[in-house]
C-alpha positions in Angstrom: -71.8 51.7 -13.3 -74.5 53.5 -11.4 -75.9 51.9 -8.2 -79.4 50.3 -8.7 -82.0 51.6 -6.3 -84.7 49.4 -4.8 -87.3 51.2 -2.6 -88.8 48.8 -0.1 -92.5 48.6 -0.3 -92.6 47.8 3.4 -92.3 51.5 4.0 -95.3 52.3 1.8 -98.9 52.8 2.6 -100.3 49.3 2.9 -103.8 50.5 1.9 -102.5 51.3 -1.6 -99.3 49.3 -2.2 -100.0 49.1 -5.9 -100.1 52.9 -6.2 -97.1 53.2 -4.0 -95.1 50.9 -6.2 -96.2 52.9 -9.2 -95.1 56.1 -7.4 -91.6 54.7 -6.9 -91.4 53.5 -10.5 -92.3 57.0 -11.7 -89.6 58.5 -9.4 -87.0 56.4 -11.2 -86.6 53.3 -9.1 -84.8 50.4 -10.7 -86.8 47.7 -8.9 -89.3 47.3 -6.0 -88.0 45.5 -2.9 -90.6 43.3 -1.2 -89.9 42.1 2.3 -91.8 39.0 3.2 -91.8 38.3 6.9 -93.4 35.3 8.7 -93.4 36.3 12.4 -91.1 33.3 13.1 -87.8 34.0 11.6 -88.3 37.7 12.4 -90.7 39.3 15.0 -93.0 40.8 12.4 -95.6 39.9 9.8 -96.0 41.5 6.4 -97.5 39.9 3.3 -97.4 36.8 1.2 -97.1 35.7 -2.4 -100.6 37.0 -3.4 -99.5 40.6 -2.5 -96.4 40.2 -4.6 -98.5 39.0 -7.5 -100.9 42.0 -7.0 -97.9 44.5 -6.9 -96.6 42.8 -10.1 -99.7 44.0 -12.0 -98.8 47.7 -11.2 -95.2 48.1 -12.3 -92.9 47.1 -15.2 -89.7 47.2 -13.2 -88.3 44.1 -11.5 -89.6 42.8 -8.2 -86.8 42.1 -5.7 -88.4 39.7 -3.2 -86.6 39.1 0.1 -87.9 36.2 2.1 -87.4 36.5 5.8 -89.1 33.2 6.6 -88.1 29.8 8.0 -87.8 26.8 5.6 -88.0 29.0 2.5 -87.7 26.0 0.2 -91.4 25.3 0.9 -92.5 28.5 -0.7 -89.9 29.3 -3.4 -92.2 28.1 -6.3 -95.1 30.3 -5.1 -92.9 33.4 -5.2 -91.5 32.5 -8.6 -95.0 32.1 -9.9 -96.1 35.4 -8.3 -93.8 37.3 -10.6 -90.6 37.8 -8.6 -87.6 38.7 -10.8 -85.1 38.4 -8.0 -85.7 36.1 -5.1 -83.5 35.9 -1.9 -83.8 33.9 1.2 -81.8 33.8 4.5 -78.8 31.6 4.9 -79.7 31.4 8.6 -83.3 30.1 7.9 -82.5 26.9 6.0 -80.2 23.9 5.8 -80.8 23.7 2.1 -79.2 26.9 0.9 -77.3 25.4 -2.0 -80.2 23.3 -3.3 -82.5 26.4 -3.0 -80.1 28.6 -5.0 -79.8 25.9 -7.7 -83.6 25.6 -7.8 -84.1 29.3 -8.2 -81.5 29.5 -11.0 -83.3 26.7 -12.8 -86.6 28.5 -12.5 -85.2 31.5 -14.4 -85.2 34.1 -11.6 -82.1 35.8 -10.1 -81.0 33.7 -7.1 -80.0 35.6 -3.9 -78.7 34.7 -0.5 -79.4 37.1 2.4 -77.3 37.3 5.6 -78.0 38.8 9.0 -75.7 41.3 10.7 -74.3 38.5 13.0 -73.3 36.2 10.1 -69.7 36.7 9.0 -69.1 37.2 5.3 -66.7 34.3 5.2 -69.4 31.8 6.3 -71.1 32.0 2.8 -68.0 32.0 0.6 -68.7 28.4 -0.3 -72.0 29.4 -1.8 -71.0 32.4 -3.9 -70.7 30.3 -7.0 -74.4 29.5 -6.9 -75.6 33.1 -6.3 -76.6 35.9 -8.6 -76.6 38.3 -5.7 -76.0 38.6 -2.0 -78.2 40.7 0.3 -76.2 42.1 3.2 -78.4 43.3 6.0 -77.4 46.7 7.4 -79.9 46.2 10.3 -81.4 43.3 12.2 -84.2 42.0 10.0 -87.8 42.5 11.0 -88.5 46.3 11.1 -87.9 49.3 8.9 -86.4 52.6 10.1 -83.5 51.1 12.1 -80.1 52.7 12.2 -77.3 51.3 10.0 -74.9 49.0 11.7 -71.4 50.5 10.9 -69.6 47.1 10.7 -71.7 46.2 7.7 -69.5 48.3 5.5 -66.4 46.2 6.2 -68.5 43.0 5.7 -69.5 44.3 2.2 -65.8 45.1 1.5 -64.8 41.5 2.4 -67.4 40.0 0.2 -66.6 42.3 -2.7 -62.9 41.4 -2.5 -63.7 37.7 -2.5 -66.0 38.1 -5.5 -63.4 40.0 -7.4 -60.7 37.5 -6.5 -62.7 34.7 -7.9 -64.0 36.7 -10.9 -67.6 36.0 -10.1 -70.6 37.8 -11.4 -72.3 38.3 -8.1 -74.0 41.6 -7.1 -73.9 42.8 -3.5 -77.2 44.3 -2.3 -77.4 46.3 0.9 -80.7 46.3 2.8 -81.4 48.5 5.8 -80.3 51.8 7.2 -79.0 53.5 4.0 -79.6 57.3 3.9 -78.1 60.4 2.4 -75.4 60.6 5.0 -73.9 57.1 4.6 -74.8 55.9 1.1 -71.6 57.0 -0.5 -69.4 55.1 1.9 -71.6 52.0 1.6 -71.5 52.2 -2.2 -67.7 52.6 -2.2 -67.4 49.2 -0.4 -68.8 47.4 -3.4 -72.6 47.6 -3.3 -74.4 47.5 -6.6 -78.0 47.5 -5.4 -79.2 49.8 -2.6 -82.5 49.2 -0.8 -84.1 52.4 0.4 -87.1 52.2 2.7 -88.4 55.1 4.7 -85.8 57.4 3.1 -87.5 57.2 -0.3 -91.2 56.7 0.7 -91.2 59.4 3.4 -89.6 62.0 1.2 -91.7 64.6 -0.6 -89.3 64.2 -3.5 -88.4 60.5 -3.8 -86.9 61.1 -7.2 -84.2 63.2 -5.6 -83.4 60.4 -3.0 -83.3 57.8 -5.8 -81.1 59.9 -7.9 -78.7 60.6 -5.0 -78.5 56.8 -4.2 -78.0 56.0 -7.9 -75.0 58.4 -8.1 -73.6 57.4 -4.7 -70.6 55.5 -6.3 -69.4 58.6 -8.1 
């Protein structure tokens, strides 16, 4: 199965995010990744649920919303209502991870759990049964354009092996640092969704980048 590609709107032109999302959809993106940052959990601010709702009006492909915020349980409903199709929050940002995942599943969206580079894969094994997908950060969350942390690949492999062992239907999504030189090795570890930020948005031919990412498991 081809890898799904999710360009991150964080790398787009903020003056025209709707058009930028349309551009990625026309280039063949499978979904649009939306990074929500609160300036507390991560040292940066981006946008909120209204922006997600506005982007929703411009594309037909799924919105993959990644919450990098403290106490995400306070805001899950707002992002569900804004049109998120896939919604992830950080394991490190809440003490209610299981309840949040169950709530998201009950709301009808795909429930995801994100982990930072310093969080071992084994620390979330007990939550895999409640997830539709896991977002493994390949960089420290907060800024786009960082270099991929090489140890992420082994973390992905450990997660993938555990998912296979338990015969779970959980996708692994990798967010941060993927490019043409490392995407094949990342995909081979078990990634099913690849987030592409500056690599896609800064390319004069994003359709080529998206195609290369999609075929990276071959």
